[in-house]
C-alpha positions in Angstrom: 0.0 0.0 0.0 2.9 2.3 0.7 4.3 1.9 -2.8 0.9 2.6 -4.3 0.5 5.8 -2.3 3.9 7.0 -3.4 3.1 6.1 -7.0 -0.2 8.0 -6.8 1.5 11.1 -5.2 4.3 11.1 -7.7 2.1 10.4 -10.7 -0.4 13.0 -9.8 2.3 15.6 -9.1 4.0 14.8 -12.4 0.7 15.0 -14.3 0.1 18.5 -12.7 3.6 19.7 -13.6 3.4 18.4 -17.2 0.0 20.0 -17.7 1.1 23.3 -16.3 4.3 23.2 -18.4 2.1 22.6 -21.5 -0.1 25.5 -20.7 2.9 27.8 -20.2 4.4 26.5 -23.5 1.1 27.2 -25.3 1.0 30.7 -23.9 4.6 31.3 -24.9 4.0 29.9 -28.4 0.9 32.2 -28.8 3.0 35.1 -27.5 5.7 34.4 -30.1 3.0 34.3 -32.9 1.7 37.8 -31.9 2.3 40.2 -34.8 3.9 42.8 -32.5 6.1 40.3 -30.8 6.1 39.8 -27.0 8.5 40.7 -24.3 8.6 39.2 -20.8 7.2 42.4 -19.3 4.1 42.2 -21.6 3.7 38.4 -21.3 0.6 37.2 -19.5 -1.4 34.0 -19.1 -4.6 33.9 -21.1 -7.1 32.6 -18.6 -10.1 33.6 -20.8 -9.1 31.1 -23.5 -11.9 28.6 -23.1 -10.7 26.2 -25.8 -7.3 25.8 -24.2 -8.7 25.5 -20.7 -11.0 22.6 -21.8 -7.8 20.7 -22.7 -5.6 21.6 -19.8 -8.0 21.7 -16.8 -9.2 18.0 -16.8 -5.6 16.5 -16.6 -4.6 19.0 -14.0 -7.7 18.2 -11.9 -7.0 14.5 -12.4 -3.4 14.9 -11.2 -4.6 16.8 -8.1 -7.1 14.0 -7.4 -4.4 11.3 -7.8 -2.0 13.1 -5.6 -4.7 13.7 -3.0 -5.7 10.0 -3.1 -2.1 9.1 -2.6 -1.8 11.4 0.4 -5.0 10.0 2.0 -3.7 6.4 1.5 -0.3 7.4 3.0 -2.0 9.0 6.0 -4.3 6.0 6.4 -1.4 3.6 6.4 0.3 5.6 9.2 -2.8 5.4 11.4 -3.1 1.7 11.4 -1.4 -0.2 14.2 1.3 -2.6 12.9 
């Protein structure tokens, strides 16, 4: 059970990080395609882009759920007497 909890925590955290990195990469790509160019001072995350959020939110939420499940399993294994 301990190995499963660590796998869930690690897998969920990795999924969240990969999803966030993909969102940042998409925003940087869109910034580079802007006709006027883009500098770091003008760069911002496009939260109102509904099409991109429908792709990036579900895996991010799934990663959070997996990590939370792993944390709950880890805490439950510590409460049981050996």
